VMD Tcl script that draws the C-alpha trace (Angstrom):
set ca {
  {166.58 59.42 29.55}
  {167.23 63.07 28.72}
  {167.46 63.83 25.02}
  {170.51 65.89 24.06}
  {169.67 69.23 22.47}
  {171.41 70.48 19.35}
  {173.18 73.19 21.34}
  {174.74 70.77 23.85}
  {178.14 69.46 22.85}
  {179.08 65.82 23.08}
  {181.25 65.29 26.15}
  {183.45 62.25 25.57}
  {184.90 60.41 28.54}
  {188.66 60.45 29.08}
  {190.58 57.84 31.04}
  {193.75 59.02 32.76}
  {196.34 57.16 34.82}
  {197.37 59.36 37.73}
  {199.04 58.56 41.04}
  {196.33 57.75 43.61}
  {197.71 60.24 46.15}
  {197.49 63.03 43.58}
  {193.94 61.99 42.70}
  {192.86 62.15 46.35}
  {194.48 65.53 46.88}
  {192.95 66.82 43.65}
  {189.51 65.63 44.76}
  {189.94 67.44 48.08}
  {191.00 70.59 46.24}
  {188.03 70.34 43.85}
  {185.65 69.92 46.79}
  {187.23 72.90 48.54}
  {186.71 74.99 45.37}
  {183.16 73.70 44.94}
  {183.95 72.26 41.53}
  {184.14 68.77 40.08}
  {187.48 67.19 39.35}
  {186.41 66.80 35.73}
  {185.76 70.53 35.54}
  {189.20 71.34 36.96}
  {190.91 69.03 34.47}
  {188.92 70.55 31.60}
  {189.80 74.05 32.84}
  {193.50 73.07 32.87}
  {193.31 71.75 29.30}
  {191.52 74.92 28.19}
  {194.44 76.97 29.52}
  {196.92 74.78 27.64}
  {194.96 75.27 24.42}
  {194.80 79.05 24.94}
  {198.56 79.19 25.44}
  {199.15 77.19 22.28}
  {196.77 79.38 20.30}
  {198.44 82.53 21.65}
  {201.52 81.59 19.64}
  {204.05 81.48 22.43}
  {204.76 79.27 25.42}
  {203.63 80.89 28.63}
  {204.45 79.15 31.89}
  {201.47 77.16 33.14}
  {201.32 78.88 36.50}
  {202.67 81.85 38.40}
  {204.81 79.45 40.39}
  {206.42 78.20 37.16}
  {207.09 81.80 36.18}
  {208.72 82.49 39.51}
  {210.82 79.33 39.24}
  {212.01 80.38 35.79}
  {213.04 83.73 37.28}
  {214.99 82.56 40.27}
  {215.79 78.91 39.55}
  {213.95 77.67 42.64}
  {215.40 80.25 45.06}
  {212.94 83.00 45.92}
  {214.60 86.04 47.49}
  {212.88 87.65 50.46}
  {210.78 90.66 49.48}
  {210.37 89.57 45.85}
  {207.24 91.11 44.33}
  {206.44 88.14 42.12}
  {203.38 89.81 40.57}
  {205.55 92.68 39.35}
  {208.16 90.23 38.04}
  {205.47 88.30 36.16}
  {204.24 91.54 34.55}
  {207.80 92.30 33.40}
  {208.21 88.82 31.89}
  {204.91 89.01 30.05}
  {205.75 92.46 28.71}
  {209.15 91.24 27.50}
  {207.53 88.27 25.75}
  {204.98 90.48 24.04}
  {207.67 92.91 22.88}
  {209.90 90.11 21.59}
  {206.95 88.59 19.68}
  {206.55 91.79 17.63}
}
mol new
graphics top color blue
foreach p $ca { graphics top sphere $p radius 0.5 }
foreach p [lrange $ca 0 end-1] q [lrange $ca 1 end] { graphics top cylinder $p $q radius 0.2 }
display resetview
C-alpha cells in the first residue's frame, strides 16, 4: 500500500445521486476529453468556488450568459463572445 506523502491532500469520496442517463453521457464526455468523471466534477466545483470568491455571481457557462441575454432566443449573426465581453465589463464596472 502506498504511503501518503505530507504534500498530498486527502481526497474524500463524495456520493452523488444523478440521473443514470446523465451519468452515462457525462462518462462519454469525460472519455472524449481524456479525463475522469471525478476530475470533471471537481473542475466544475472549482469554478463554482472561484465565482463565489470573486464576489459576484457569474453565469456558470457561456450558454447561460447567452440565455440571460436573449431569454432563450438567439438571433442569427449574434457574436456571443462579444456580448459576453460586454456583460463582464458591465459587471466589473458596476462592482466598483
